[in-house]
N, C-alpha and C positions, 0 to 999 in steps of 0.2 A: 150114230148120227152121221158120221161121214159116209159110210156106205150107203145111207139113204140119200145124202146130199149129191153123191157122184153121179146120180141119174141126170142132174141138171148140167147144161152146156157151161154155166158160170156158177161158181160157189168159191167161198172164202171161209176158211176157219181160222181164227185167232185164238191161241192157247196160252195161257199163262203157266201151266203146268204146277199150279198151287204153290207158286213161290211166295205170294202175299207180300211183296216188296212194297215199300212206300209208294203212295200215289197210284196204287192199284185199284182198279175200278171193276173189271169183269174178269172172271176166272177163265171162262171159255164162251166164245160168242162165234155162232156160225151164221152166214148169209148164204142163201141158196135161191137159184133162179133169178131171172132179170125181168123188172117190169119196164124200166127204162134205163138207158145208158148212154155214155158219151166217150168216145175214143178220138184221140188226137196225136199228132206228132209236133215235135218242136217247130214253133212258128207263132201260132196264135192259140195255144193250147190253153193257156192260163185264162184269157178271157172267155173261152167256152167254158172252161170248168167254172168260173165264178157265176157265169149265167145259170148253169146247171144247178149249182148249190143254192143260188138265190131263188130259183124256180120250185125247188123241192122242199117240202117240210116233212122229211122222212130220212130214214137211215140211208147213208150212201157209203159203199165200200169200193176199194180199188186200190190203184197203184200209181206212183210216179216213177218213171225211169230216170236213171242218172243222166242220161242224155238230154233231158230237159235243160240241162246247162246251157245248151246252145240258144234257148230262148231268153235265158236271163242275161248271159253274156255274149259277146260276139265271139263263139267258138263253133267248131264243127266236130262231126264224128265220122271217121272214115275207116274204123276198124271192122273186122269179119263179125257178123252176127248170125249165128247159126240157129238161134231160138225164136227171134222175131216177135217178141212182145211189142206192142205199141208203146210209144213214149208215155202215153197217159190213157188209163181207162178207169172209168168209175160207173157204178150200177146202183140202181135202187132194187133191193132184193124182193122177191116174192114172199120169202119166208125169213123169219128172224128166230134163231134159237139161242137162249142164255142158259147157261148151265153152271151151278156150282154144285157143292157137295150134296146138297139135299133138295134142290129145285130145278126143274127144266121149265122155263118160261118160253112160250110159244108166240110168236107174233104173225099174223096173217092177215091179207087184205080180206079174206072171206071168213065166214063163221064156220071153220073146218078144223079148229084146233084140237079137237078130240081126235078127229080122223087122222091128222098129221102125227099125233101122238103115237097112235096104234100103228101107223105105217113104219115109223122109226122104231118102235118095240119090236115090230115083225121082221125088221131087217136082221140079217146075220150079224153077230158080234165078231164074227171070225174075219181074219184079214185073208182074203182069198189069193190063191196062187202066189206063193213066196217068189218074190223077185229075185233073180240072180243075173249079174252082168256077164254075158258071154262074148266080151270083146275087149281088146286092149285100150286102155286110157292112156292117151298121148297128151303131151305138153304142147301148146301152140308155139313156144320158143324153147330152144336147147340151153343146156347150162352155159355155153359160151356166150350166147346172145343175152341171156340174163344177167351174167356177170358184167358183160360190156355195158349194158344199160344202166345198171348200178354205178358203175365207174363214171360213166358220163353224167349221171344224175348228181353224184357227188361233186364233180366240177362246178355244176350249177350252184350247188350248196355253198362251196368254197368261195365262189366269186359274188354270193350274196343275193342271187335270183331268187332263192327261196330258203326256207330254214328246216322244213320236214316235208317229205312228200309220200304219199300212200301209193305205192307201186304194186300192181297186180298182174298175174298171168292166168291163161286160161288151160284147163285140162278138160279133155272132151273125148266122146266116143261117138262113132258113127253106125249106122244101121242096127241099132239096138232096140229091143222091147222090153219094157219094165212096166209093172204094176204101180203107178205112183202112189196109191194108198199104202201099199205095203212098204214101200221104201220110206214114206212119210213116218210111218210108224216105227220102222227100224231105226230112223234118225231120232225120233222122239225118245224111244227106249234107251239108245246109246247116250244120248246128250239132251235131256229135257231142258230147255231154256225158257225164259219167261215172254220172250216176244216171238215164239214159232207161229208159222202159219202154213196151212195147206191152201194154195191158191190155183183155181182152174179157171182158165179162159179160153173156152173150146178146146183146142188141141195143144194148148201150152200150158205147162205146169211149173209151179215154184214150190219146192218142198224145203221149207226153211226152219232152221235151228237157231235163231237169233237171239243173243244175250242182250241186245242194245236197244234202247229207245231213242228214236230221232226227236220227236216232239210231241208234246201233250198241251191241249187248251182245255181249260175249265173256267167258264166265264171270261173275265178279263185276265187270268192268270195263265202263264205259258211257262213251259219248263222243258228242258233238254238234258239228257244224261249221256254224255259222250263216254267211250271207252277208249282209253290208252293206257297199256299196261297189262301184260299177261305172264303168268307163271305157272308153270305145271304143278299139279298136286301130286302128292304121295299118298295114295288112299290106303296103303298097307302098314304104315308106320306114323302114328299120330305126332311123335316129336318132329319127325323130318317135315311132316305136312305143315305143322305149325311153323316150322323154320322157313320153309318155302313162302308162307304167307308174310313172315316177317322181311324175307328177302326183297319181296315185290313191293311192301310198304316203304321200304327204305332205299330202294333202287333209284339212283340219281338220274339214270336214263330215263326209266319209266315215268318218273315224276316231271322231268323236263318236257317229255312228250306230252305228258297229260295236261300240264298248265298251259302248254302252247295251244292245245286245241280248246281248253277252257277260255282262254283269251280270244280266240277266233269266235266261239260261240257267243260270249258277252258283247263282243262287237256286233255280231249279226242281230241279237236280239235288241240291242240298243237301237236299231233302225225302226223298230216298230212298237217299242215299249216308252213308257213314261220316263222322262229324264230322271235319273238317279234311282229307279226301280230295280234295275238288273243287277242280281247279287249272285254269289256263289254260296248256296246252301250247304254243300258238302264238297270239299276238295281231297282227292286222293283216297276216296273210300275204297277199301279192299273187300270184294264180295266172292263168296264160295260158290262154284259150280261143280258139276260132277268130275270133270277132269282138269279144270282150271281155276285159278283164282284171277280176278279181274279188278283193275283199278278204274273206278267209276266216279265221276263227279256229277253234281248237279247244279244247274244253272237255271234261275229263274227270273222272272219279271212280270210287271203289270202292263198289259197292252194299252196303247192310246185308244180312246174311243173311236169308233167308227173303221178301225182297220180290219180289212178283208181278209178271208182265209188265204186268198192267192198273194196278197201283200205279205203276209207272214211266211209262206213258203218261198216266195221269190227273193225274200231277205235272208234266208237261212239255208237254202237248198242249193247244190248238195251239202250233206252234212260235213262238218269240218273233219272228223275222224276218218272220213274215206277219201279226203283230198288231201290236206296239208295246208301250209301257210307260206306265203299270202294266197289266198283261195284261187283268184283268177290266174295267177302264174303258175300255180301247180296244176291247174286243170289244162292249161296249154301243154305243160311239159307231159302230163299223162297222156294226152292225145298224140304227142309227138313220139313217145317212146313205147307206150303198149300197143300191141297189135291186135287186140280183140276189143270190140265195142262192148262196152260194159252192160248196157241195156238195163234190165230190172235189177241186176247185180250192183249193189252199193246205191240203189234207189231206195224206195220205202213202200210198205204196204200197210193199210190201216183203215180206219173208218172215221166218218163224219157223222155225228149223232143229230137227230131232229132239231135240237137246239143249237147246233152249230159248234159244239165241242168236238174235238177230235183227238186221236191217239195214233201214232204212227211208229213203226220200227225202222231199223236200219237193216237192209237185206244183205246179210253175211251169213256165211257157214250154210250155204244153200246149194241145192241141186236144181237145175233148170232142164226142162225136157220138152221137146216138141214131138207129140206121138205121130204127126203126119210125116215130118222128114225123118223121124226115129233118130233124132240127134240129140244128144245128152251133154251137158256142160256144166262145170262148176269153176270158180275162179278162187285163187288164194293170193295173199299178199301180206305186205307189212309196211310199217312206217320206216322210210328211209332218212337217216340223219347224217351228219358229218362223221359220226363214229361207226356207222354200220359197215360190217364186213360183208362183202357180197357173197363169198362162199357160205357164210353163216345164214344169210337171209335166204339163198337158194335152198339150202337144206331144211329150213323152216317151212318154205312152201311145199316141198316134197313130202315133209311130215304131215302136214294138214291135207294134201292130196291123198296120202296112203290112208288117213283115217276115213276120209269121205269113200274112198275106193272099197274098203273094208265093209262099210255100210252097204254098198251097193252090191258086194259079192255075199251078203248075208250074215256077215259077222257084227255082232252088236258092240261097235266100238266106235268112238269118236274123239 
């Protein structure tokens, strides 16, 4: 399917990797080709998007960049951006493919479903040209600059400017050539996650292995599932692995960070939901992934009648797990201390269905690539609190960077 879809300038694959988690709807869905689209930068993008959604009674796929924060709040973005995704892009696809274990459903504007099926089956199932990165991956800031930034952020925390802040740094390579499909498959083989995405927008690619859902709407029901809390698994020793699960479950640091983002999400959803309907369905849930345990909470509510899709997004975006609290203040600090514009990273990719339901992920654990400029980028970060040790946080970022670099070099590890 992906080899077939890659012939189009625009395509988007959303893959659940057979997790069958609660609130799961589609196992794998692929949008290919563009009949109509909208592209915007922070300013009046949300009004354009709402008109586009209102005018279309069809599937819509696309993304929201983190930097749309500048339209929601009085903020700006001045950091380096080597990838150049637009702040907003959505498209009505020419073809929709829905795949589960036994059925491939094909949606097309023409009566050519059988032809499309044969085209897909005639495509090679091989991943052509194993990609390997032949360039140094560098950090946009060095160790001293990172540590100094964390120390200054902790001063802001001590004086009460914020409680927790998600601080990220960029790793990048220049003048590189990769096969995006090959890298995406390596990423998925190493770390299959339930909100993965292969997203191609002409010469720009997002290869995403996200474990996190940003927001899902079904009728008047809305839910968010923020992640805060991570613990490495021991996949060679069951007893040690179970101990690690227990350590995350009882970690006061992880629980405090998780409840902080849950409170933030509850506050965001209360802006668009019926009074008293916002509730925490699950708090401190520990979920197992191939290399990690993650602490995930679920917050839901009942939307007020007449609330638009863009009303919901503006009330909740960017997601609290990638900002911190209080949201506006930490976004100001992120802009002050991070040197790279986040762009699509810590934004979201997903779909809006013909009945105006939607499901969007959180763009983390992702590789971004611009094939025209031959620039490759990925970002890594962590939640900084009063108790954070700068050296430990820096080493954690290096570990995350090393994991992605190994995928780029052809080793199936994440």
